N, CA, C and O atoms as a Tinker XYZ file with bonds, in Angstrom:
   464  protein
     1  N      0.845000   -1.192000    0.000000    73     2
     2  CA     0.000000    0.000000    0.000000    64     1     3
     3  C      0.882000    1.243000    0.000000    63     2     4     5
     4  O      2.040000    1.198000    0.414000    81     3
     5  N      0.321000    2.341000   -0.466000    73     3     6
     6  CA     1.037000    3.597000   -0.514000    64     5     7
     7  C      0.594000    4.554000    0.577000    63     6     8     9
     8  O     -0.190000    4.208000    1.460000    81     7
     9  N      1.120000    5.769000    0.487000    73     7    10
    10  CA     0.846000    6.785000    1.506000    64     9    11
    11  C     -0.653000    6.988000    1.702000    63    10    12    13
    12  O     -1.137000    7.008000    2.834000    81    11
    13  N     -1.380000    7.138000    0.612000    73    11    14
    14  CA    -2.823000    7.412000    0.683000    64    13    15
    15  C     -3.543000    6.333000    1.487000    63    14    16    17
    16  O     -4.299000    6.637000    2.409000    81    15
    17  N     -3.306000    5.078000    1.134000    73    15    18
    18  CA    -3.995000    3.977000    1.798000    64    17    19
    19  C     -3.580000    3.845000    3.261000    63    18    20    21
    20  O     -4.413000    3.605000    4.136000    81    19
    21  N     -2.288000    4.005000    3.512000    73    19    22
    22  CA    -1.815000    3.893000    4.896000    64    21    23
    23  C     -2.341000    5.032000    5.753000    63    22    24    25
    24  O     -2.688000    4.824000    6.916000    81    23
    25  N     -2.405000    6.236000    5.189000    73    23    26
    26  CA    -2.959000    7.374000    5.915000    64    25    27
    27  C     -4.430000    7.118000    6.242000    63    26    28    29
    28  O     -4.861000    7.335000    7.374000    81    27
    29  N     -5.193000    6.662000    5.263000    73    27    30
    30  CA    -6.610000    6.356000    5.500000    64    29    31
    31  C     -6.767000    5.307000    6.594000    63    30    32    33
    32  O     -7.615000    5.435000    7.477000    81    31
    33  N     -5.938000    4.267000    6.524000    73    31    34
    34  CA    -6.016000    3.176000    7.490000    64    33    35
    35  C     -5.719000    3.666000    8.902000    63    34    36    37
    36  O     -6.427000    3.304000    9.841000    81    35
    37  N     -4.692000    4.477000    9.061000    73    35    38
    38  CA    -4.342000    4.977000   10.392000    64    37    39
    39  C     -5.406000    5.930000   10.925000    63    38    40    41
    40  O     -5.734000    5.898000   12.111000    81    39
    41  N     -5.939000    6.767000   10.058000    73    39    42
    42  CA    -7.003000    7.677000   10.498000    64    41    43
    43  C     -8.234000    6.886000   10.935000    63    42    44    45
    44  O     -8.867000    7.224000   11.935000    81    43
    45  N     -8.572000    5.839000   10.192000    73    43    46
    46  CA    -9.718000    4.998000   10.557000    64    45    47
    47  C     -9.449000    4.269000   11.869000    63    46    48    49
    48  O    -10.335000    4.162000   12.717000    81    47
    49  N     -8.229000    3.770000   12.035000    73    47    50
    50  CA    -7.865000    3.051000   13.256000    64    49    51
    51  C     -8.041000    3.939000   14.481000    63    50    52    53
    52  O     -8.502000    3.480000   15.525000    81    51
    53  N     -7.672000    5.212000   14.351000    73    51    54
    54  CA    -7.786000    6.156000   15.460000    64    53    55
    55  C     -9.126000    6.881000   15.483000    63    54    56    57
    56  O     -9.384000    7.696000   16.369000    81    55
    57  N     -9.977000    6.580000   14.504000    73    55    58
    58  CA   -11.264000    7.260000   14.375000    64    57    59
    59  C    -11.049000    8.774000   14.365000    63    58    60    61
    60  O    -11.714000    9.520000   15.085000    81    59
    61  N    -10.096000    9.206000   13.524000    73    59    62
    62  CA    -9.697000   10.606000   13.482000    64    61    63
    63  C    -10.119000   11.234000   12.148000    63    62    64    65
    64  O     -9.611000   10.844000   11.097000    81    63
    65  N    -11.025000   12.183000   12.180000    73    63    66
    66  CA   -11.426000   12.864000   10.948000    64    65    67
    67  C    -10.336000   13.823000   10.449000    63    66    68    69
    68  O     -9.432000   14.198000   11.195000    81    67
    69  N    -10.441000   14.204000    9.196000    73    67    70
    70  CA    -9.467000   15.102000    8.573000    64    69    71
    71  C     -9.305000   16.378000    9.386000    63    70    72    73
    72  O     -8.184000   16.836000    9.610000    81    71
    73  N    -10.412000   16.948000    9.825000    73    71    74
    74  CA   -10.372000   18.214000   10.559000    64    73    75
    75  C     -9.531000   18.099000   11.834000    63    74    76    77
    76  O     -8.763000   19.007000   12.155000    81    75
    77  N     -9.673000   16.994000   12.555000    73    75    78
    78  CA    -8.917000   16.795000   13.790000    64    77    79
    79  C     -7.432000   16.581000   13.484000    63    78    80    81
    80  O     -6.568000   17.131000   14.166000    81    79
    81  N     -7.140000   15.773000   12.449000    73    79    82
    82  CA    -5.744000   15.550000   12.068000    64    81    83
    83  C     -5.098000   16.864000   11.661000    63    82    84    85
    84  O     -3.942000   17.123000   11.998000    81    83
    85  N     -5.834000   17.688000   10.944000    73    83    86
    86  CA    -5.313000   18.980000   10.519000    64    85    87
    87  C     -5.015000   19.869000   11.724000    63    86    88    89
    88  O     -3.961000   20.501000   11.790000    81    87
    89  N     -5.939000   19.914000   12.667000    73    87    90
    90  CA    -5.750000   20.759000   13.854000    64    89    91
    91  C     -4.543000   20.305000   14.673000    63    90    92    93
    92  O     -3.785000   21.134000   15.176000    81    91
    93  N     -4.367000   19.013000   14.805000    73    91    94
    94  CA    -3.274000   18.490000   15.623000    64    93    95
    95  C     -1.918000   18.539000   14.930000    63    94    96    97
    96  O     -0.883000   18.668000   15.585000    81    95
    97  N     -1.928000   18.437000   13.605000    73    95    98
    98  CA    -0.658000   18.379000   12.858000    64    97    99
    99  C     -0.197000   19.734000   12.335000    63    98   100   101
   100  O      0.985000   19.925000   12.052000    81    99
   101  N     -1.130000   20.671000   12.208000    73    99   102
   102  CA    -0.777000   21.958000   11.625000    64   101   103
   103  C     -0.784000   21.945000   10.109000    63   102   104   105
   104  O     -0.377000   22.919000    9.477000    81   103
   105  N     -1.245000   20.847000    9.517000    73   103   106
   106  CA    -1.367000   20.743000    8.062000    64   105   107
   107  C     -2.804000   21.097000    7.703000    63   106   108   109
   108  O     -3.735000   20.594000    8.332000    81   107
   109  N     -3.000000   21.944000    6.714000    73   107   110
   110  CA    -4.343000   22.405000    6.356000    64   109   111
   111  C     -5.255000   21.234000    5.977000    63   110   112   113
   112  O     -4.802000   20.262000    5.372000    81   111
   113  N     -6.552000   21.330000    6.337000    73   111   114
   114  CA    -7.493000   20.257000    5.998000    64   113   115
   115  C     -7.549000   19.968000    4.495000    63   114   116   117
   116  O     -7.651000   18.812000    4.083000    81   115
   117  N     -7.483000   21.029000    3.677000    73   115   118
   118  CA    -7.528000   20.837000    2.229000    64   117   119
   119  C     -6.310000   20.048000    1.745000    63   118   120   121
   120  O     -6.405000   19.241000    0.821000    81   119
   121  N     -5.170000   20.294000    2.383000    73   119   122
   122  CA    -3.944000   19.592000    2.006000    64   121   123
   123  C     -4.058000   18.120000    2.363000    63   122   124   125
   124  O     -3.694000   17.257000    1.565000    81   123
   125  N     -4.562000   17.826000    3.556000    73   123   126
   126  CA    -4.744000   16.426000    3.955000    64   125   127
   127  C     -5.742000   15.754000    3.018000    63   126   128   129
   128  O     -5.531000   14.618000    2.595000    81   127
   129  N     -6.823000   16.452000    2.696000    73   127   130
   130  CA    -7.814000   15.895000    1.764000    64   129   131
   131  C     -7.177000   15.580000    0.418000    63   130   132   133
   132  O     -7.550000   14.604000   -0.232000    81   131
   133  N     -6.211000   16.408000   -0.007000    73   131   134
   134  CA    -5.551000   16.141000   -1.287000    64   133   135
   135  C     -4.682000   14.881000   -1.217000    63   134   136   137
   136  O     -4.467000   14.226000   -2.237000    81   135
   137  N     -4.186000   14.537000   -0.034000    73   135   138
   138  CA    -3.414000   13.303000    0.123000    64   137   139
   139  C     -4.334000   12.084000    0.086000    63   138   140   141
   140  O     -3.902000   10.988000   -0.271000    81   139
   141  N     -5.596000   12.276000    0.455000    73   139   142
   142  CA    -6.552000   11.177000    0.530000    64   141   143
   143  C     -7.371000   11.004000   -0.749000    63   142   144   145
   144  O     -8.019000    9.974000   -0.933000    81   143
   145  N     -7.346000   11.999000   -1.627000    73   143   146
   146  CA    -8.162000   11.972000   -2.831000    64   145   147
   147  C     -7.705000   10.943000   -3.854000    63   146   148   149
   148  O     -6.647000   10.328000   -3.722000    81   147
   149  N     -8.540000   10.775000   -4.886000    73   147   150
   150  CA    -8.220000    9.798000   -5.932000    64   149   151
   151  C     -6.964000   10.184000   -6.703000    63   150   152   153
   152  O     -6.257000    9.315000   -7.212000    81   151
   153  N     -6.686000   11.459000   -6.790000    73   151   154
   154  CA    -5.444000   11.936000   -7.412000    64   153   155
   155  C     -4.455000   12.316000   -6.312000    63   154   156   157
   156  O     -3.912000   13.420000   -6.283000    81   155
   157  N     -4.249000   11.381000   -5.431000    73   155   158
   158  CA    -3.482000   11.627000   -4.213000    64   157   159
   159  C     -2.151000   12.311000   -4.470000    63   158   160   161
   160  O     -1.324000   11.837000   -5.249000    81   159
   161  N     -1.965000   13.447000   -3.790000    73   159   162
   162  CA    -0.688000   14.154000   -3.816000    64   161   163
   163  C      0.255000   13.502000   -2.817000    63   162   164   165
   164  O     -0.181000   12.904000   -1.833000    81   163
   165  N      1.536000   13.621000   -3.075000    73   163   166
   166  CA     2.544000   13.148000   -2.138000    64   165   167
   167  C      2.904000   14.335000   -1.239000    63   166   168   169
   168  O      3.175000   15.424000   -1.744000    81   167
   169  N      2.912000   14.142000    0.079000    73   167   170
   170  CA     3.188000   15.258000    0.982000    64   169   171
   171  C      4.660000   15.643000    0.981000    63   170   172   173
   172  O      5.528000   14.853000    0.609000    81   171
   173  N      4.916000   16.856000    1.401000    73   171   174
   174  CA     6.300000   17.266000    1.633000    64   173   175
   175  C      6.818000   16.467000    2.828000    63   174   176   177
   176  O      6.036000   15.916000    3.602000    81   175
   177  N      8.133000   16.410000    2.969000    73   175   178
   178  CA     8.718000   15.678000    4.090000    64   177   179
   179  C      8.236000   16.271000    5.410000    63   178   180   181
   180  O      7.938000   15.528000    6.346000    81   179
   181  N      8.154000   17.588000    5.499000    73   179   182
   182  CA     7.716000   18.250000    6.726000    64   181   183
   183  C      6.276000   17.861000    7.069000    63   182   184   185
   184  O      5.982000   17.534000    8.218000    81   183
   185  N      5.382000   17.895000    6.087000    73   183   186
   186  CA     3.980000   17.533000    6.338000    64   185   187
   187  C      3.869000   16.068000    6.728000    63   186   188   189
   188  O      3.088000   15.725000    7.615000    81   187
   189  N      4.631000   15.203000    6.085000    73   187   190
   190  CA     4.594000   13.774000    6.406000    64   189   191
   191  C      5.045000   13.528000    7.841000    63   190   192   193
   192  O      4.463000   12.707000    8.548000    81   191
   193  N      6.079000   14.239000    8.265000    73   191   194
   194  CA     6.571000   14.092000    9.643000    64   193   195
   195  C      5.506000   14.563000   10.630000    63   194   196   197
   196  O      5.245000   13.882000   11.621000    81   195
   197  N      4.890000   15.711000   10.378000    73   195   198
   198  CA     3.870000   16.245000   11.282000    64   197   199
   199  C      2.686000   15.282000   11.401000    63   198   200   201
   200  O      2.182000   15.042000   12.498000    81   199
   201  N      2.251000   14.738000   10.270000    73   199   202
   202  CA     1.116000   13.812000   10.265000    64   201   203
   203  C      1.490000   12.518000   10.979000    63   202   204   205
   204  O      0.714000   12.013000   11.791000    81   203
   205  N      2.666000   11.980000   10.684000    73   203   206
   206  CA     3.102000   10.728000   11.308000    64   205   207
   207  C      3.182000   10.869000   12.823000    63   206   208   209
   208  O      2.793000    9.955000   13.550000    81   207
   209  N      3.682000   12.004000   13.305000    73   207   210
   210  CA     3.791000   12.221000   14.744000    64   209   211
   211  C      2.417000   12.188000   15.406000    63   210   212   213
   212  O      2.250000   11.578000   16.463000    81   211
   213  N      1.444000   12.835000   14.794000    73   211   214
   214  CA     0.094000   12.853000   15.359000    64   213   215
   215  C     -0.504000   11.447000   15.370000    63   214   216   217
   216  O     -1.174000   11.062000   16.328000    81   215
   217  N     -0.262000   10.687000   14.313000    73   215   218
   218  CA    -0.831000    9.346000   14.202000    64   217   219
   219  C     -0.057000    8.310000   15.021000    63   218   220   221
   220  O     -0.526000    7.188000   15.212000    81   219
   221  N      1.118000    8.687000   15.499000    73   219   222
   222  CA     1.909000    7.758000   16.301000    64   221   223
   223  C      2.593000    6.673000   15.497000    63   222   224   225
   224  O      2.832000    5.575000   15.999000    81   223
   225  N      2.910000    6.981000   14.242000    73   223   226
   226  CA     3.619000    6.038000   13.376000    64   225   227
   227  C      4.814000    6.749000   12.758000    63   226   228   229
   228  O      4.965000    7.962000   12.900000    81   227
   229  N      5.659000    5.994000   12.076000    73   227   230
   230  CA     6.798000    6.608000   11.398000    64   229   231
   231  C      6.394000    7.052000    9.997000    63   230   232   233
   232  O      5.408000    6.572000    9.438000    81   231
   233  N      7.169000    7.970000    9.446000    73   231   234
   234  CA     6.941000    8.387000    8.054000    64   233   235
   235  C      7.147000    7.181000    7.144000    63   234   236   237
   236  O      6.416000    6.991000    6.172000    81   235
   237  N      8.145000    6.375000    7.469000    73   235   238
   238  CA     8.411000    5.174000    6.660000    64   237   239
   239  C      7.182000    4.280000    6.606000    63   238   240   241
   240  O      6.858000    3.724000    5.557000    81   239
   241  N      6.503000    4.141000    7.728000    73   239   242
   242  CA     5.294000    3.320000    7.739000    64   241   243
   243  C      4.215000    3.926000    6.839000    63   242   244   245
   244  O      3.564000    3.208000    6.080000    81   243
   245  N      4.030000    5.236000    6.922000    73   243   246
   246  CA     3.007000    5.860000    6.079000    64   245   247
   247  C      3.326000    5.687000    4.593000    63   246   248   249
   248  O      2.419000    5.526000    3.776000    81   247
   249  N      4.606000    5.720000    4.244000    73   247   250
   250  CA     4.999000    5.617000    2.838000    64   249   251
   251  C      4.997000    4.168000    2.354000    63   250   252   253
   252  O      4.523000    3.879000    1.256000    81   251
   253  N      5.530000    3.254000    3.179000    73   251   254
   254  CA     5.721000    1.879000    2.715000    64   253   255
   255  C      4.771000    0.863000    3.329000    63   254   256   257
   256  O      4.573000   -0.218000    2.776000    81   255
   257  N      4.185000    1.203000    4.466000    73   255   258
   258  CA     3.354000    0.236000    5.177000    64   257   259
   259  C      4.163000   -0.666000    6.084000    63   258   260   261
   260  O      3.613000   -1.568000    6.716000    81   259
   261  N      5.479000   -0.431000    6.155000    73   259   262
   262  CA     6.354000   -1.257000    6.985000    64   261   263
   263  C      7.096000   -0.372000    7.972000    63   262   264   265
   264  O      7.532000    0.729000    7.636000    81   263
   265  N      7.230000   -0.866000    9.186000    73   263   266
   266  CA     7.997000   -0.153000   10.205000    64   265   267
   267  C      9.468000   -0.502000   10.058000    63   266   268   269
   268  O      9.797000   -1.616000    9.650000    81   267
   269  N     10.362000    0.430000   10.383000    73   267   270
   270  CA    11.783000    0.128000   10.292000    64   269   271
   271  C     12.228000   -0.937000   11.293000    63   270   272   273
   272  O     13.198000   -1.653000   11.045000    81   271
   273  N     11.519000   -1.047000   12.431000    73   271   274
   274  CA    11.793000   -2.091000   13.417000    64   273   275
   275  C     10.454000   -2.698000   13.815000    63   274   276   277
   276  O      9.401000   -2.093000   13.614000    81   275
   277  N     10.505000   -3.869000   14.365000    73   275   278
   278  CA     9.267000   -4.528000   14.784000    64   277   279
   279  C      8.556000   -3.663000   15.821000    63   278   280   281
   280  O      9.179000   -3.153000   16.752000    81   279
   281  N      7.278000   -3.509000   15.654000    73   279   282
   282  CA     6.494000   -2.677000   16.565000    64   281   283
   283  C      5.130000   -3.311000   16.731000    63   282   284   285
   284  O      4.496000   -3.710000   15.755000    81   283
   285  N      4.693000   -3.400000   17.938000    73   283   286
   286  CA     3.362000   -3.926000   18.196000    64   285   287
   287  C      2.400000   -2.775000   18.365000    63   286   288   289
   288  O      2.704000   -1.782000   19.026000    81   287
   289  N      1.254000   -2.916000   17.771000    73   287   290
   290  CA     0.216000   -1.902000   17.925000    64   289   291
   291  C     -0.409000   -2.043000   19.307000    63   290   292   293
   292  O     -0.561000   -3.153000   19.816000    81   291
   293  N     -0.765000   -0.927000   19.906000    73   291   294
   294  CA    -1.452000   -1.020000   21.197000    64   293   295
   295  C     -2.822000   -1.668000   21.002000    63   294   296   297
   296  O     -3.371000   -1.680000   19.900000    81   295
   297  N     -3.347000   -2.192000   22.070000    73   295   298
   298  CA    -4.685000   -2.770000   22.003000    64   297   299
   299  C     -5.654000   -1.640000   21.685000    63   298   300   301
   300  O     -5.654000   -0.613000   22.363000    81   299
   301  N     -6.483000   -1.825000   20.652000    73   299   302
   302  CA    -7.404000   -0.739000   20.284000    64   301   303
   303  C     -8.433000   -0.484000   21.389000    63   302   304   305
   304  O     -8.873000   -1.400000   22.083000    81   303
   305  N     -8.794000    0.772000   21.524000    73   303   306
   306  CA    -9.801000    1.148000   22.503000    64   305   307
   307  C    -11.181000    0.735000   22.017000    63   306   308   309
   308  O    -11.436000    0.675000   20.814000    81   307
   309  N    -12.058000    0.453000   22.954000    73   307   310
   310  CA   -13.447000    0.151000   22.616000    64   309   311
   311  C    -14.103000    1.431000   22.098000    63   310   312   313
   312  O    -13.601000    2.526000   22.355000    81   311
   313  N    -15.205000    1.311000   21.382000    73   311   314
   314  CA   -15.915000    2.514000   20.926000    64   313   315
   315  C    -16.313000    3.436000   22.076000    63   314   316   317
   316  O    -16.257000    4.658000   21.935000    81   315
   317  N    -16.718000    2.860000   23.220000    73   315   318
   318  CA   -17.092000    3.692000   24.370000    64   317   319
   319  C    -15.896000    4.475000   24.894000    63   318   320   321
   320  O    -16.018000    5.656000   25.221000    81   319
   321  N    -14.738000    3.820000   24.974000    73   319   322
   322  CA   -13.534000    4.490000   25.454000    64   321   323
   323  C    -13.117000    5.587000   24.484000    63   322   324   325
   324  O    -12.751000    6.682000   24.912000    81   323
   325  N    -13.168000    5.309000   23.183000    73   323   326
   326  CA   -12.835000    6.330000   22.179000    64   325   327
   327  C    -13.768000    7.529000   22.301000    63   326   328   329
   328  O    -13.342000    8.674000   22.146000    81   327
   329  N    -15.050000    7.259000   22.582000    73   327   330
   330  CA   -16.029000    8.349000   22.738000    64   329   331
   331  C    -15.667000    9.218000   23.947000    63   330   332   333
   332  O    -15.734000   10.445000   23.874000    81   331
   333  N    -15.284000    8.579000   25.057000    73   331   334
   334  CA   -14.900000    9.334000   26.256000    64   333   335
   335  C    -13.664000   10.175000   25.969000    63   334   336   337
   336  O    -13.607000   11.344000   26.350000    81   335
   337  N    -12.673000    9.587000   25.299000    73   335   338
   338  CA   -11.440000   10.308000   24.980000    64   337   339
   339  C    -11.749000   11.495000   24.075000    63   338   340   341
   340  O    -11.247000   12.596000   24.302000    81   339
   341  N    -12.573000   11.276000   23.048000    73   339   342
   342  CA   -12.917000   12.366000   22.122000    64   341   343
   343  C    -13.680000   13.464000   22.855000    63   342   344   345
   344  O    -13.441000   14.651000   22.632000    81   343
   345  N    -14.597000   13.063000   23.726000    73   343   346
   346  CA   -15.368000   14.049000   24.486000    64   345   347
   347  C    -14.446000   14.874000   25.371000    63   346   348   349
   348  O    -14.579000   16.096000   25.439000    81   347
   349  N    -13.518000   14.217000   26.046000    73   347   350
   350  CA   -12.553000   14.941000   26.895000    64   349   351
   351  C    -11.707000   15.895000   26.054000    63   350   352   353
   352  O    -11.459000   17.030000   26.461000    81   351
   353  N    -11.266000   15.439000   24.889000    73   351   354
   354  CA   -10.423000   16.274000   24.026000    64   353   355
   355  C    -11.169000   17.511000   23.546000    63   354   356   357
   356  O    -10.561000   18.554000   23.304000    81   355
   357  N    -12.479000   17.395000   23.411000    73   355   358
   358  CA   -13.283000   18.522000   22.931000    64   357   359
   359  C    -13.568000   19.558000   24.019000    63   358   360   361
   360  O    -13.987000   20.676000   23.718000    81   359
   361  N    -13.340000   19.190000   25.279000    73   359   362
   362  CA   -13.586000   20.128000   26.384000    64   361   363
   363  C    -12.434000   21.115000   26.526000    63   362   364   365
   364  O    -11.301000   20.824000   26.144000    81   363
   365  N    -12.737000   22.281000   27.078000    73   363   366
   366  CA   -11.640000   23.210000   27.366000    64   365   367
   367  C    -10.909000   22.726000   28.624000    63   366   368   369
   368  O    -11.391000   21.845000   29.336000    81   367
   369  N     -9.756000   23.308000   28.880000    73   367   370
   370  CA    -8.888000   22.849000   29.965000    64   369   371
   371  C     -9.586000   22.880000   31.322000    63   370   372   373
   372  O     -9.433000   21.953000   32.117000    81   371
   373  N    -10.339000   23.919000   31.588000    73   371   374
   374  CA   -11.023000   24.029000   32.883000    64   373   375
   375  C    -12.035000   22.895000   33.057000    63   374   376   377
   376  O    -12.117000   22.297000   34.130000    81   375
   377  N    -12.802000   22.598000   32.014000    73   375   378
   378  CA   -13.778000   21.512000   32.098000    64   377   379
   379  C    -13.094000   20.151000   32.210000    63   378   380   381
   380  O    -13.598000   19.260000   32.893000    81   379
   381  N    -11.947000   19.983000   31.542000    73   379   382
   382  CA   -11.198000   18.730000   31.662000    64   381   383
   383  C    -10.769000   18.510000   33.111000    63   382   384   385
   384  O    -10.849000   17.393000   33.623000    81   383
   385  N    -10.319000   19.567000   33.765000    73   383   386
   386  CA    -9.901000   19.467000   35.170000    64   385   387
   387  C    -11.073000   19.061000   36.058000    63   386   388   389
   388  O    -10.905000   18.273000   36.988000    81   387
   389  N    -12.253000   19.592000   35.775000    73   387   390
   390  CA   -13.440000   19.246000   36.554000    64   389   391
   391  C    -13.764000   17.762000   36.381000    63   390   392   393
   392  O    -14.064000   17.077000   37.359000    81   391
   393  N    -13.706000   17.269000   35.162000    73   391   394
   394  CA   -13.991000   15.851000   34.908000    64   393   395
   395  C    -12.985000   14.972000   35.646000    63   394   396   397
   396  O    -13.364000   13.961000   36.237000    81   395
   397  N    -11.713000   15.347000   35.618000    73   395   398
   398  CA   -10.684000   14.579000   36.318000    64   397   399
   399  C    -10.950000   14.586000   37.829000    63   398   400   401
   400  O    -10.777000   13.561000   38.490000    81   399
   401  N    -11.367000   15.729000   38.377000    73   399   402
   402  CA   -11.670000   15.813000   39.808000    64   401   403
   403  C    -12.859000   14.923000   40.165000    63   402   404   405
   404  O    -12.839000   14.233000   41.185000    81   403
   405  N    -13.892000   14.940000   39.326000    73   403   406
   406  CA   -15.067000   14.097000   39.580000    64   405   407
   407  C    -14.668000   12.622000   39.514000    63   406   408   409
   408  O    -15.097000   11.831000   40.353000    81   407
   409  N    -13.864000   12.250000   38.543000    73   407   410
   410  CA   -13.414000   10.853000   38.425000    64   409   411
   411  C    -12.620000   10.443000   39.664000    63   410   412   413
   412  O    -12.776000    9.326000   40.158000    81   411
   413  N    -11.775000   11.332000   40.164000    73   411   414
   414  CA   -10.988000   11.034000   41.366000    64   413   415
   415  C    -11.904000   10.860000   42.572000    63   414   416   417
   416  O    -11.684000    9.970000   43.394000    81   415
   417  N    -12.927000   11.701000   42.682000    73   415   418
   418  CA   -13.877000   11.571000   43.790000    64   417   419
   419  C    -14.629000   10.242000   43.718000    63   418   420   421
   420  O    -14.833000    9.584000   44.738000    81   419
   421  N    -15.038000    9.851000   42.517000    73   419   422
   422  CA   -15.742000    8.577000   42.353000    64   421   423
   423  C    -14.838000    7.397000   42.698000    63   422   424   425
   424  O    -15.268000    6.446000   43.350000    81   423
   425  N    -13.593000    7.464000   42.258000    73   423   426
   426  CA   -12.643000    6.393000   42.560000    64   425   427
   427  C    -12.398000    6.317000   44.061000    63   426   428   429
   428  O    -12.344000    5.227000   44.631000    81   427
   429  N    -12.251000    7.464000   44.695000    73   427   430
   430  CA   -12.033000    7.522000   46.141000    64   429   431
   431  C    -13.238000    6.931000   46.872000    63   430   432   433
   432  O    -13.077000    6.194000   47.845000    81   431
   433  N    -14.423000    7.250000   46.411000    73   431   434
   434  CA   -15.656000    6.748000   47.018000    64   433   435
   435  C    -15.743000    5.225000   46.906000    63   434   436   437
   436  O    -16.186000    4.554000   47.838000    81   435
   437  N    -15.317000    4.681000   45.759000    73   435   438
   438  CA   -15.356000    3.224000   45.557000    64   437   439
   439  C    -14.392000    2.510000   46.497000    63   438   440   441
   440  O    -14.637000    1.366000   46.881000    81   439
   441  N    -13.304000    3.168000   46.868000    73   439   442
   442  CA   -12.271000    2.548000   47.711000    64   441   443
   443  C    -12.569000    2.629000   49.198000    63   442   444   445
   444  O    -11.849000    2.044000   50.007000    81   443
   445  N    -13.623000    3.349000   49.569000    73   443   446
   446  CA   -13.967000    3.478000   50.992000    64   445   447
   447  C    -14.744000    2.246000   51.459000    63   446   448   449
   448  O    -15.560000    1.705000   50.712000    81   447
   449  N    -14.491000    1.801000   52.694000    73   447   450
   450  CA   -15.222000    0.643000   53.229000    64   449   451
   451  C    -16.713000    0.922000   53.285000    63   450   452   453
   452  O    -17.145000    2.047000   53.538000    81   451
   453  N    -17.487000   -0.123000   53.044000    73   451   454
   454  CA   -18.938000    0.001000   53.111000    64   453   455
   455  C    -19.568000    0.447000   51.813000    63   454   456   457
   456  O    -20.792000    0.556000   51.732000    81   455
   457  N    -18.775000    0.707000   50.803000    73   455   458
   458  CA   -19.346000    1.107000   49.505000    64   457   459
   459  C    -19.733000   -0.146000   48.749000    63   458   460   461
   460  O    -18.961000   -1.101000   48.670000    81   459
   461  N    -20.916000   -0.137000   48.201000    73   459   462
   462  CA   -21.408000   -1.320000   47.475000    64   461   463
   463  C    -20.910000   -1.365000   46.071000    63   462   464
   464  O    -21.232000   -2.294000   45.331000    81   463
């Protein structure tokens, strides 16, 4: 597979839309769309590095489909876990802190004796 197919596969694996990849990588959404289109453009080295970093893969993997060294993929998250992660990512920093505090309170409550 080539860059286009590998990019699509990684984006699907992470359930990451073009808009989110663009925001995280600093590569314009239209540019990413051009890499995914039927007349797929080849990215500049800089854009490929930025995209690969966000996706957690090497540029070599995006280009060839092969890692330079053996690498195991992490266990994929369940759809519910991905939804929680995406929801947290969409919150502003103050709201993220509140969610973390609530989670800590719930965990603390579960660890207290007498909790069902």
